[in-house]
C-alpha positions in Angstrom: 9.3 2.0 -5.2 10.5 2.5 -1.6 14.2 1.8 -1.0 13.4 -1.0 1.4 11.2 -2.7 -1.2 13.9 -2.2 -3.8 16.6 -3.8 -1.7 14.3 -6.8 -1.1 13.6 -7.0 -4.8 17.3 -7.0 -5.6 17.8 -10.1 -3.4 14.8 -11.7 -5.0 16.0 -11.1 -8.5 19.5 -12.5 -7.6 18.0 -15.7 -6.4 18.3 -18.6 -8.9 20.5 -16.6 -11.3 24.1 -17.6 -12.0 25.3 -14.0 -12.7 23.3 -10.8 -12.8 24.7 -7.5 -14.2 23.9 -4.1 -12.6 22.6 -3.0 -16.0 20.0 -5.8 -16.0 19.0 -5.1 -12.4 18.7 -1.4 -13.2 16.4 -2.2 -16.2 14.2 -4.4 -14.0 13.9 -1.9 -11.2 13.7 1.2 -13.4 16.6 2.9 -11.7 20.1 4.0 -12.6 23.1 1.6 -12.5 24.6 3.9 -10.0 21.6 3.3 -7.7 22.1 -0.4 -8.1 25.8 -0.2 -7.2 24.9 1.8 -4.1 22.2 -0.6 -3.1 24.4 -3.7 -3.6 27.1 -2.1 -1.5 24.6 -1.4 1.3 23.3 -5.0 1.2 26.8 -6.4 1.4 27.5 -4.0 4.3 24.4 -5.3 6.1 25.6 -8.9 5.8 23.9 -10.2 2.7 26.1 -12.8 1.0 26.5 -11.3 -2.4 29.5 -12.2 -4.6 30.8 -10.2 -7.6 31.9 -6.7 -8.5 30.9 -3.7 -10.5 31.3 -4.2 -14.3 31.2 -8.0 -14.0 28.1 -9.0 -12.3 26.6 -10.3 -9.0 25.2 -13.4 -7.5 24.1 -14.7 -4.2 26.6 -16.8 -2.4 25.9 -20.6 -2.6 23.6 -21.7 0.2 22.2 -18.2 0.9 18.5 -18.1 1.5 16.2 -15.4 2.8 15.0 -16.2 6.3 11.6 -18.0 6.0 8.5 -15.9 7.1 7.0 -17.2 10.2 3.3 -16.5 9.9 0.8 -18.3 12.0 -2.2 -20.0 10.3 -4.5 -17.1 11.4 -2.0 -14.5 10.2 -1.6 -16.0 6.8 -5.4 -16.4 6.4 -5.8 -12.7 7.4 -3.3 -11.7 4.7 -5.1 -13.9 2.1 -8.5 -12.4 3.0 -7.1 -8.9 2.7 -5.5 -9.7 -0.7 -8.8 -11.2 -2.0 -10.7 -8.2 -0.8 -8.3 -5.8 -2.5 -8.5 -7.8 -5.7 -12.3 -7.7 -5.6 -12.9 -4.2 -4.5 -9.7 -2.2 -4.9 -8.4 -0.6 -8.0 -7.1 -2.8 -10.9 -3.5 -1.9 -10.4 -3.6 -2.4 -6.7 -5.4 -5.7 -7.1 -2.6 -7.0 -9.3 0.0 -5.8 -6.9 -1.8 -7.6 -4.0 -1.8 -10.9 -5.9 1.9 -10.4 -6.7 2.7 -9.7 -3.1 0.9 -12.9 -2.0 3.0 -14.9 -4.5 6.2 -13.5 -3.0 5.0 -14.3 0.5 4.3 -17.9 -0.5 7.7 -18.1 -2.2 9.6 -17.3 1.0 7.5 -19.4 3.3 9.2 -22.6 4.7 9.0 -25.3 2.1 6.7 -27.5 4.1 4.1 -24.6 4.4 4.1 -23.4 0.8 0.7 -23.5 -0.8 -1.2 -22.9 2.5 -2.5 -19.6 1.1 -4.7 -21.5 -1.3 -6.3 -23.3 1.6 -8.0 -20.2 3.0 -11.8 -20.4 3.2 -12.2 -16.6 2.9 -13.4 -15.4 -0.4 -14.4 -12.0 -1.8 -16.4 -12.4 -5.0 -16.3 -9.4 -7.3 -19.6 -9.9 -9.0 -20.7 -6.3 -8.3 -17.4 -4.6 -9.1 -17.7 -1.8 -11.7 -14.8 -1.3 -14.1 -15.2 2.5 -14.0 -14.8 2.5 -10.2 -11.7 0.4 -10.4 -10.2 2.7 -13.0 -11.1 5.8 -10.9 -9.5 4.3 -7.8 -6.2 3.7 -9.7 -6.3 7.3 -11.0 -7.2 8.8 -7.6 -4.6 6.8 -5.8 -1.9 8.1 -8.2 -3.2 11.7 -7.7 -3.1 11.4 -3.9 0.5 10.2 -3.9 1.6 12.9 -6.5 -0.6 15.6 -4.8 -2.2 16.5 -8.2 -5.5 18.4 -8.4 -8.3 16.5 -10.0 -11.5 17.6 -11.7 -14.7 15.6 -12.3 -18.4 15.8 -12.9 -20.5 14.6 -9.9 -24.1 13.6 -9.5 -25.6 13.8 -6.0 -28.3 11.4 -4.7 -31.0 14.0 -5.6 -29.7 14.0 -9.2 -28.1 17.5 -8.9 -25.0 17.7 -11.1 -21.9 19.8 -10.5 -18.3 20.1 -11.6 -15.6 20.0 -9.0 -11.9 20.7 -8.7 -10.5 19.0 -5.6 -7.4 18.1 -3.7 -7.7 14.3 -3.2 -6.6 13.2 0.3 -7.8 9.7 1.0 -9.9 6.8 -0.2 -12.4 5.0 2.1 -14.2 1.7 1.6 -17.6 1.2 3.2 -18.5 -2.2 1.9 -19.3 -2.2 -1.8 -18.9 1.6 -1.9 -15.8 3.8 -2.0 -15.6 7.5 -1.2 -13.0 10.1 -1.8 -12.2 12.5 1.0 -10.9 15.8 -0.5 -10.5 19.5 0.0 -12.9 21.1 -2.5 -11.6 24.2 -4.2 -15.1 25.2 -5.2 -16.5 25.1 -1.7 -13.3 25.9 0.1 -14.0 23.1 2.6 -13.7 19.3 3.0 -16.0 17.2 0.9 -16.6 13.5 0.4 -17.7 12.0 -2.9 -18.9 8.6 -3.8 -16.6 7.1 -6.5 -19.4 5.5 -8.4 -21.0 8.9 -9.0 -17.9 10.5 -10.4 -17.7 11.1 -14.2 -15.0 12.4 -16.5 -12.2 12.2 -13.9 -9.1 14.2 -15.0 -5.8 14.6 -13.3 -4.5 18.1 -13.8 -0.8 19.1 -14.2 -1.4 21.4 -11.3 -0.2 20.2 -7.8 -1.4 21.2 -4.4 0.6 21.8 -1.2 -1.1 20.1 1.7 -1.4 22.5 4.6 -2.2 21.4 8.2 -5.7 22.9 8.0 -6.5 21.1 4.7 -4.9 17.7 5.5 -6.6 14.4 5.9 -5.4 14.2 9.5 -7.0 17.5 10.4 -10.3 16.4 8.8 -10.4 13.1 10.7 -9.6 14.9 13.9 -12.6 17.1 13.3 -15.0 14.2 12.8 -13.6 12.3 15.8 -11.7 9.6 14.0 -7.9 10.4 14.4 -5.7 9.2 11.5 -3.5 7.1 13.9 -6.6 5.1 14.9 -7.3 4.1 11.3 -3.6 3.3 10.7 -3.2 1.2 13.9 -2.6 -2.5 13.3 
């Protein structure tokens, strides 16, 4: 969890509780109590109205509320559409995280606007979703973040089978189909693989060091689609 996310989560956990110990917060956030003490001190220094002290417990000062999120109707519908698409076509873990994020967004909306998310007319049915693809996406996403080498069996469109060891770099959605962009150790070059054609995916204990010439940014530059263009809002 990123530190900024953890700080927000601490405030969220303190809401509605009379007194919260650092030990309980540490258990919920899966960090040390020392980290919680440091985060609490930083939140107080930043102006968050938290009462209490180490060894006793903490609570939000009476009347303190997170500032309401000011999304326009179109912005909120865009978020809902994105969440529903992730739930339908993303990995299982990411789909659950997207739903949880939407619940949090709704909770901090102004009271008179709560529930608007359920009024969106955008839907993303998951009738064609394959369980194995969702599981592979979860594993590959974890491997990319941890920079772990993965191995798998692969069947091409012409039915030729091969076994690959690759450095996973990025996941791309093309409308019903996901592909993995990677640096292939077998071919010593960039290769893209359709997730639905991958079998026996295994994350190795071996890690890779991403070099400039084997990075996702370098590959995208080569094909004329710079990374910053894909990341742009």
